[in-house]
C-alpha positions in Angstrom: 4.8 16.5 -0.1 3.5 15.7 -3.6 0.2 16.5 -5.3 -1.4 13.3 -4.0 -0.6 14.1 -0.3 2.0 11.4 0.1 5.3 12.4 1.6 7.1 11.0 -1.5 6.0 10.4 -5.1 4.9 7.1 -6.6 7.9 7.0 -9.0 10.2 7.1 -6.0 8.3 4.2 -4.4 8.4 2.2 -7.6 12.2 2.6 -7.9 13.0 2.3 -4.2 14.8 5.6 -4.1 13.3 7.1 -1.0 12.0 4.2 1.1 13.7 1.0 2.2 12.3 -2.1 0.5 11.0 -3.6 3.7 8.5 -0.7 3.9 7.1 -1.4 0.4 4.6 -4.1 -0.6 3.4 -4.6 -4.1 0.1 -6.4 -4.8 -0.8 -7.5 -8.3 -4.5 -7.2 -7.6 -7.0 -6.5 -4.8 -6.9 -9.2 -2.1 -8.4 -7.9 1.2 -6.7 -10.7 3.3 -3.3 -10.1 1.9 -3.6 -6.3 2.3 -4.9 -6.8 5.9 -1.8 -8.9 6.7 0.5 -6.2 5.3 -1.4 -3.4 7.1 -1.0 -5.3 10.4 2.7 -5.6 9.8 3.1 -2.0 9.0 0.9 -0.9 11.9 3.1 -3.0 14.3 6.2 -1.3 13.0 8.6 -3.3 15.2 11.6 -1.7 13.7 10.2 1.8 14.1 10.4 2.5 10.3 7.3 4.7 10.2 4.8 2.2 8.6 5.0 1.5 4.9 3.4 1.7 1.5 1.1 -0.9 -0.2 0.9 -0.4 -4.0 -2.0 -2.3 -5.5 -2.0 -3.1 -9.2 1.7 -3.7 -9.4 3.0 -7.3 -9.6 6.3 -8.1 -7.8 9.0 -10.5 -8.8 11.9 -11.2 -6.4 10.8 -8.3 -4.3 10.9 -5.7 -7.1 8.0 -4.2 -9.1 7.2 -5.6 -12.5 7.0 -2.5 -14.7 5.0 -1.1 -16.3 2.3 -1.6 -13.7 -0.7 -3.7 -14.7 -3.0 -1.4 -12.7 -6.5 -2.1 -11.5 -9.9 -1.3 -13.0 -10.6 2.4 -12.4 -14.2 1.4 -11.6 -13.1 -0.5 -8.5 -10.9 2.2 -6.9 -13.6 3.8 -4.8 -14.8 0.4 -3.4 -11.2 -0.8 -2.7 -10.5 2.4 -0.8 -13.6 1.9 1.3 -12.7 -1.7 2.0 -9.2 -0.7 3.1 -10.6 1.9 5.5 -13.1 -0.7 6.7 -10.3 -3.2 7.3 -8.5 -0.7 9.4 -11.5 0.2 11.5 -13.2 -3.2 11.8 -10.5 -5.9 11.5 -7.7 -4.4 13.6 -7.5 -3.5 17.3 -6.8 -0.8 18.1 -8.3 0.7 14.9 -5.9 1.7 12.3 -6.5 4.6 9.9 -4.5 4.1 6.6 -4.2 6.8 4.1 -5.5 5.7 0.7 -4.8 7.5 -2.5 -5.2 6.5 -6.1 -2.2 7.3 -8.3 
């Protein structure tokens, strides 16, 4: 486990070294509806892959991250994390409890 509490580090996620690509979703910016759809897909986990990772602030092109990451405004991180937790608790049944970590 790395310093952020994730089972793998962000660099490995960005380069697809430790996780299959169908378990990764890159979002250029904060879009609650798009994140909710991805959270639902990962929560359903039809292929028993163990969920997935959503990286916000990273644009994707042809399924791969555009590097370097654009990032998001650091002032919005706390509110985004709260919204993600709210989506898991209020917009999904049964409630889903995602792990949110800024990197």
